[in-house]
Every structure is written in structure tokens, then in C-alpha cells.
N, CA, C and O atoms as a GROMACS GRO file, in nm:
protein
  236
    1MET      N    1   9.030   3.196   4.671
    1MET     CA    2   9.172   3.184   4.746
    1MET      C    3   9.280   3.129   4.659
    1MET      O    4   9.273   3.018   4.606
    2LYS      N    5   9.374   3.208   4.647
    2LYS     CA    6   9.524   3.162   4.605
    2LYS      C    7   9.610   3.075   4.695
    2LYS      O    8   9.637   3.096   4.813
    3VAL      N    9   9.640   2.996   4.635
    3VAL     CA   10   9.704   2.893   4.729
    3VAL      C   11   9.861   2.800   4.644
    3VAL      O   12   9.855   2.697   4.577
    4ILE      N   13   9.967   2.869   4.674
    4ILE     CA   14  10.094   2.858   4.648
    4ILE      C   15  10.146   2.714   4.656
    4ILE      O   16  10.172   2.682   4.772
    5PHE      N   17  10.174   2.599   4.549
    5PHE     CA   18  10.245   2.491   4.567
    5PHE      C   19  10.356   2.501   4.485
    5PHE      O   20  10.360   2.551   4.373
    6SER      N   21  10.464   2.439   4.561
    6SER     CA   22  10.578   2.385   4.493
    6SER      C   23  10.594   2.278   4.446
    6SER      O   24  10.585   2.178   4.517
    7GLU      N   25  10.623   2.270   4.309
    7GLU     CA   26  10.629   2.147   4.242
    7GLU      C   27  10.754   2.104   4.138
    7GLU      O   28  10.813   2.194   4.078
    8GLY      N   29  10.779   2.010   4.126
    8GLY     CA   30  10.864   1.956   4.006
    8GLY      C   31  11.013   1.934   4.109
    8GLY      O   32  11.026   1.940   4.231
    9ASP      N   33  11.099   1.910   4.017
    9ASP     CA   34  11.225   1.871   4.079
    9ASP      C   35  11.279   1.976   4.126
    9ASP      O   36  11.351   1.947   4.222
   10TYR      N   37  11.276   2.099   4.100
   10TYR     CA   38  11.312   2.262   4.126
   10TYR      C   39  11.239   2.316   4.193
   10TYR      O   40  11.273   2.429   4.228
   11LYS      N   41  11.119   2.268   4.238
   11LYS     CA   42  11.052   2.328   4.315
   11LYS      C   43  10.994   2.502   4.282
   11LYS      O   44  10.999   2.608   4.345
   12ILE      N   45  10.940   2.456   4.147
   12ILE     CA   46  10.887   2.599   4.105
   12ILE      C   47  10.752   2.626   4.182
   12ILE      O   48  10.670   2.537   4.206
   13ASP      N   49  10.741   2.718   4.208
   13ASP     CA   50  10.582   2.769   4.262
   13ASP      C   51  10.525   2.800   4.180
   13ASP      O   52  10.568   2.867   4.087
   14VAL      N   53  10.407   2.755   4.195
   14VAL     CA   54  10.265   2.738   4.130
   14VAL      C   55  10.160   2.824   4.185
   14VAL      O   56  10.164   2.816   4.308
   15GLU      N   57  10.072   2.901   4.146
   15GLU     CA   58   9.961   2.963   4.187
   15GLU      C   59   9.840   2.889   4.140
   15GLU      O   60   9.821   2.864   4.021
   16ARG      N   61   9.752   2.852   4.247
   16ARG     CA   62   9.624   2.785   4.183
   16ARG      C   63   9.520   2.834   4.262
   16ARG      O   64   9.543   2.868   4.378
   17TYR      N   65   9.394   2.842   4.206
   17TYR     CA   66   9.265   2.961   4.269
   17TYR      C   67   9.204   2.831   4.318
   17TYR      O   68   9.227   2.720   4.269
   18PHE      N   69   9.122   2.856   4.423
   18PHE     CA   70   8.999   2.746   4.475
   18PHE      C   71   8.889   2.876   4.494
   18PHE      O   72   8.900   2.996   4.521
   19VAL      N   73   8.799   2.800   4.470
   19VAL     CA   74   8.650   2.877   4.546
   19VAL      C   75   8.604   2.797   4.675
   19VAL      O   76   8.544   2.689   4.677
   20VAL      N   77   8.646   2.872   4.777
   20VAL     CA   78   8.632   2.803   4.940
   20VAL      C   79   8.555   2.886   5.004
   20VAL      O   80   8.603   2.902   5.116
   21THR      N   81   8.408   2.981   4.983
   21THR     CA   82   8.352   3.012   5.030
   21THR      C   83   8.248   2.927   5.137
   21THR      O   84   8.176   2.974   5.225
   22ASP      N   85   8.267   2.805   5.100
   22ASP     CA   86   8.166   2.732   5.181
   22ASP      C   87   8.238   2.652   5.287
   22ASP      O   88   8.183   2.571   5.361
   23LEU      N   89   8.374   2.685   5.287
   23LEU     CA   90   8.482   2.680   5.418
   23LEU      C   91   8.492   2.738   5.513
   23LEU      O   92   8.516   2.686   5.622
   24ILE      N   93   8.473   2.873   5.490
   24ILE     CA   94   8.541   2.963   5.546
   24ILE      C   95   8.469   3.033   5.690
   24ILE      O   96   8.422   3.147   5.682
   25ASN      N   97   8.466   2.998   5.752
   25ASN     CA   98   8.390   3.051   5.887
   25ASN      C   99   8.426   3.193   5.904
   25ASN      O  100   8.336   3.276   5.921
   26SER      N  101   8.553   3.229   5.901
   26SER     CA  102   8.591   3.379   5.950
   26SER      C  103   8.675   3.422   5.838
   26SER      O  104   8.686   3.353   5.737
   27ASN      N  105   8.743   3.552   5.855
   27ASN     CA  106   8.844   3.596   5.791
   27ASN      C  107   8.952   3.590   5.892
   27ASN      O  108   9.034   3.674   5.854
   28GLU      N  109   8.988   3.542   5.985
   28GLU     CA  110   9.095   3.494   6.082
   28GLU      C  111   9.204   3.440   5.996
   28GLU      O  112   9.172   3.336   5.940
   29THR      N  113   9.327   3.486   5.971
   29THR     CA  114   9.453   3.439   5.904
   29THR      C  115   9.460   3.321   5.926
   29THR      O  116   9.435   3.245   5.833
   30GLU      N  117   9.499   3.264   6.064
   30GLU     CA  118   9.483   3.141   6.096
   30GLU      C  119   9.404   3.045   6.077
   30GLU      O  120   9.451   2.932   6.087
   31SER      N  121   9.275   3.060   6.046
   31SER     CA  122   9.138   2.993   5.969
   31SER      C  123   9.190   2.975   5.776
   31SER      O  124   9.185   2.888   5.689
   32LEU      N  125   9.222   3.073   5.786
   32LEU     CA  126   9.257   3.085   5.608
   32LEU      C  127   9.387   3.001   5.586
   32LEU      O  128   9.401   2.944   5.478
   33LYS      N  129   9.481   2.991   5.680
   33LYS     CA  130   9.609   2.929   5.680
   33LYS      C  131   9.578   2.801   5.658
   33LYS      O  132   9.613   2.741   5.556
   34LYS      N  133   9.494   2.738   5.778
   34LYS     CA  134   9.464   2.598   5.782
   34LYS      C  135   9.391   2.573   5.644
   34LYS      O  136   9.445   2.495   5.565
   35ILE      N  137   9.308   2.616   5.620
   35ILE     CA  138   9.273   2.603   5.487
   35ILE      C  139   9.325   2.555   5.382
   35ILE      O  140   9.296   2.448   5.328
   36SER      N  141   9.416   2.646   5.344
   36SER     CA  142   9.543   2.637   5.257
   36SER      C  143   9.632   2.515   5.258
   36SER      O  144   9.689   2.453   5.169
   37SER      N  145   9.624   2.502   5.381
   37SER     CA  146   9.779   2.391   5.423
   37SER      C  147   9.678   2.258   5.399
   37SER      O  148   9.735   2.155   5.365
   38GLU      N  149   9.544   2.254   5.413
   38GLU     CA  150   9.476   2.144   5.403
   38GLU      C  151   9.467   2.109   5.248
   38GLU      O  152   9.488   1.994   5.208
   39ILE      N  153   9.439   2.200   5.172
   39ILE     CA  154   9.432   2.209   5.030
   39ILE      C  155   9.581   2.136   4.976
   39ILE      O  156   9.590   2.037   4.903
   40ARG      N  157   9.683   2.208   5.031
   40ARG     CA  158   9.825   2.173   4.965
   40ARG      C  159   9.833   1.991   5.044
   40ARG      O  160   9.922   1.930   4.985
   41MET      N  161   9.784   1.928   5.122
   41MET     CA  162   9.794   1.824   5.166
   41MET      C  163   9.714   1.741   5.124
   41MET      O  164   9.758   1.626   5.122
   42ASN      N  165   9.560   1.764   5.070
   42ASN     CA  166   9.478   1.698   5.008
   42ASN      C  167   9.430   1.757   4.896
   42ASN      O  168   9.316   1.803   4.887
   43TYR      N  169   9.539   1.758   4.781
   43TYR     CA  170   9.454   1.836   4.674
   43TYR      C  171   9.360   1.765   4.573
   43TYR      O  172   9.274   1.821   4.506
   44ALA      N  173   9.390   1.638   4.573
   44ALA     CA  174   9.276   1.538   4.560
   44ALA      C  175   9.144   1.588   4.575
   44ALA      O  176   9.070   1.622   4.483
   45ILE      N  177   9.114   1.592   4.729
   45ILE     CA  178   9.002   1.658   4.800
   45ILE      C  179   8.926   1.758   4.709
   45ILE      O  180   8.814   1.750   4.658
   46PHE      N  181   9.019   1.856   4.706
   46PHE     CA  182   8.962   2.002   4.677
   46PHE      C  183   8.986   2.022   4.553
   46PHE      O  184   8.963   2.139   4.522
   47LYS      N  185   9.045   1.920   4.419
   47LYS     CA  186   9.048   1.967   4.277
   47LYS      C  187   8.931   2.008   4.232
   47LYS      O  188   8.937   2.111   4.164
   48ASP      N  189   8.817   1.959   4.248
   48ASP     CA  190   8.694   1.989   4.165
   48ASP      C  191   8.651   2.125   4.219
   48ASP      O  192   8.549   2.170   4.166
   49LYS      N  193   8.727   2.224   4.344
   49LYS     CA  194   8.706   2.355   4.377
   49LYS      C  195   8.802   2.450   4.281
   49LYS      O  196   8.782   2.571   4.273
   50GLU      N  197   8.864   2.410   4.238
   50GLU     CA  198   8.982   2.470   4.159
   50GLU      C  199   8.923   2.563   4.045
   50GLU      O  200   8.812   2.531   4.003
   51ILE      N  201   8.973   2.653   3.999
   51ILE     CA  202   8.928   2.755   3.896
   51ILE      C  203   9.044   2.816   3.821
   51ILE      O  204   9.140   2.870   3.876
   52SER      N  205   9.027   2.803   3.690
   52SER     CA  206   9.164   2.901   3.615
   52SER      C  207   9.178   3.022   3.663
   52SER      O  208   9.084   3.086   3.709
   53LYS      N  209   9.310   3.067   3.656
   53LYS     CA  210   9.314   3.211   3.672
   53LYS      C  211   9.253   3.317   3.638
   53LYS      O  212   9.232   3.414   3.710
   54LYS      N  213   9.210   3.299   3.480
   54LYS     CA  214   9.139   3.388   3.416
   54LYS      C  215   9.017   3.420   3.471
   54LYS      O  216   8.976   3.536   3.469
   55ASP      N  217   8.923   3.282   3.545
   55ASP     CA  218   8.845   3.276   3.601
   55ASP      C  219   8.798   3.357   3.715
   55ASP      O  220   8.680   3.379   3.742
   56PHE      N  221   8.920   3.408   3.791
   56PHE     CA  222   8.950   3.432   3.892
   56PHE      C  223   8.908   3.601   3.931
   56PHE      O  224   8.981   3.676   3.867
   57ASN      N  225   8.855   3.641   3.978
   57ASN     CA  226   8.801   3.781   3.995
   57ASN      C  227   8.805   3.832   4.139
   57ASN      O  228   8.719   3.783   4.213
   58LEU      N  229   8.886   3.919   4.191
   58LEU     CA  230   8.929   3.961   4.284
   58LEU      C  231   8.831   4.069   4.329
   58LEU      O  232   8.826   4.174   4.266
   59ILE      N  233   8.728   4.044   4.467
   59ILE     CA  234   8.618   4.117   4.480
   59ILE      C  235   8.642   4.216   4.598
   59ILE      O  236   8.555   4.296   4.631
   0.00000   0.00000   0.00000
């Protein structure tokens, strides 16, 4: 899943990618929004699920 973060003094948008297959119960938009919101609010908990963009393959 791609999650956009706004970082720094100038609020630059940064894309980060996470493996969240174990967290997804459905493909519903609201469920995915909730997961991305949780990742933004609690990055420290999810940082071990982050992968680099070059390792990300869209299936």
C-alpha cells in the first residue's frame, strides 16, 4: 500500500510503501483509508512493514 506523508517545514509529500496484507480484511475504500491513517499516526509501529519503492511491485 502506498501512503503519502507530508514532512518537513515545507510539508513536502513523501510516498512510502507498506506490506499490509495481514491487516486487510476487505478491499473497501473506508477500510483502506483507516489503515493508511493508522500508519500515518503510528509510523513507529508500522515502520518494520515499510518496503522501498524499488522493491514494490504492483500486482
